[in-house]
C-alpha positions as CSV (number, residue, x, y, z in Angstrom):
1,X,-15.0,7.3,14.7
2,X,-12.1,5.4,13.0
3,X,-12.5,2.2,11.1
4,X,-9.6,-0.3,11.2
5,X,-8.9,-2.1,7.9
6,X,-6.3,-4.7,7.1
7,X,-5.4,-4.2,3.5
8,X,-4.0,-6.6,0.9
9,X,-1.0,-5.7,-1.3
10,X,-3.0,-5.8,-4.6
11,X,-5.7,-3.5,-3.2
12,X,-3.3,-1.1,-1.8
13,X,-1.3,-0.9,-5.0
14,X,-4.4,-0.4,-7.1
15,X,-5.6,2.4,-4.9
16,X,-2.3,4.1,-4.7
17,X,-2.2,4.4,-8.5
18,X,-5.6,6.1,-8.7
19,X,-6.1,9.7,-7.5
20,X,-9.4,8.8,-5.8
21,X,-7.7,5.9,-4.2
22,X,-5.0,8.1,-2.7
23,X,-7.7,10.4,-1.4
24,X,-9.4,7.5,0.4
25,X,-6.1,6.2,1.8
26,X,-5.3,9.7,3.2
27,X,-8.8,10.0,4.8
28,X,-8.4,10.3,8.6
29,X,-11.4,8.0,9.2
30,X,-9.4,4.9,8.2
31,X,-6.7,3.1,10.2
32,X,-4.9,0.9,7.7
33,X,-2.9,-2.2,8.6
34,X,-0.8,-4.6,6.6
35,X,1.4,-7.6,7.4
36,X,5.1,-7.2,6.8
37,X,5.3,-9.7,3.9
38,X,2.4,-8.0,2.1
39,X,4.1,-4.6,2.5
40,X,7.2,-5.9,0.7
41,X,5.0,-7.3,-2.1
42,X,3.1,-4.0,-2.3
43,X,6.3,-2.0,-2.8
44,X,7.5,-4.4,-5.5
45,X,4.2,-4.4,-7.3
46,X,3.7,-0.6,-7.1
47,X,7.1,-0.1,-8.8
48,X,6.3,-2.8,-11.4
49,X,2.9,-1.5,-12.3
50,X,4.0,2.1,-12.6
51,X,7.0,1.0,-14.8
52,X,4.6,-0.9,-17.0
53,X,2.3,2.2,-17.3
54,X,5.3,4.3,-18.3
55,X,6.4,1.8,-20.9
56,X,2.9,1.7,-22.4
57,X,3.0,5.5,-22.6
58,X,0.2,6.1,-20.1
59,X,2.4,8.8,-18.6
60,X,6.0,10.0,-18.8
61,X,8.9,8.7,-16.9
62,X,8.9,11.9,-14.7
63,X,5.2,11.6,-13.9
64,X,5.8,7.9,-13.1
65,X,8.7,8.7,-10.7
66,X,6.6,11.4,-9.0
67,X,3.6,9.0,-8.7
68,X,5.8,6.3,-7.2
69,X,7.4,8.7,-4.7
70,X,4.1,10.3,-3.7
71,X,2.3,6.9,-3.4
72,X,5.1,5.3,-1.4
73,X,5.2,8.4,1.0
74,X,1.5,8.2,1.5
75,X,1.5,4.5,2.2
76,X,4.4,4.8,4.6
77,X,2.5,7.5,6.5
78,X,-0.9,5.9,6.5
79,X,-0.3,2.1,6.7
80,X,0.8,0.5,10.0
81,X,2.8,-2.6,9.6
82,X,2.0,-5.7,11.6
83,X,4.7,-8.2,12.3
84,X,3.5,-11.4,10.8
85,X,5.8,-13.7,12.8
86,X,4.9,-12.0,16.1
87,X,1.1,-12.4,15.4
88,X,1.6,-16.1,14.5
89,X,3.5,-16.7,17.7
90,X,0.9,-14.9,19.8
91,X,-2.0,-16.9,18.3
92,X,-0.3,-20.3,17.8
93,X,-1.3,-21.5,21.3
94,X,-4.6,-19.6,21.7
95,X,-6.9,-22.6,21.4
């Protein structure tokens, strides 16, 4: 049985950085969803956080680039985007 979860940008980014988080995201029991604007924020924050970790010496530039590529690929594969504007239009008159 699958569980549908709408994820926030900050949570997704934090989990994509952690190895255990990437395992959870990849797990087939989860159906992950995110609004379009949150996706854009997540991509920006992922790059920013990884760059900060490289700058602090947490890992090398190469490891950071690999992490970014792997994390983004996983997110693109596992997170389904929801059109925010379309959902607002659908629910605007549902009183």
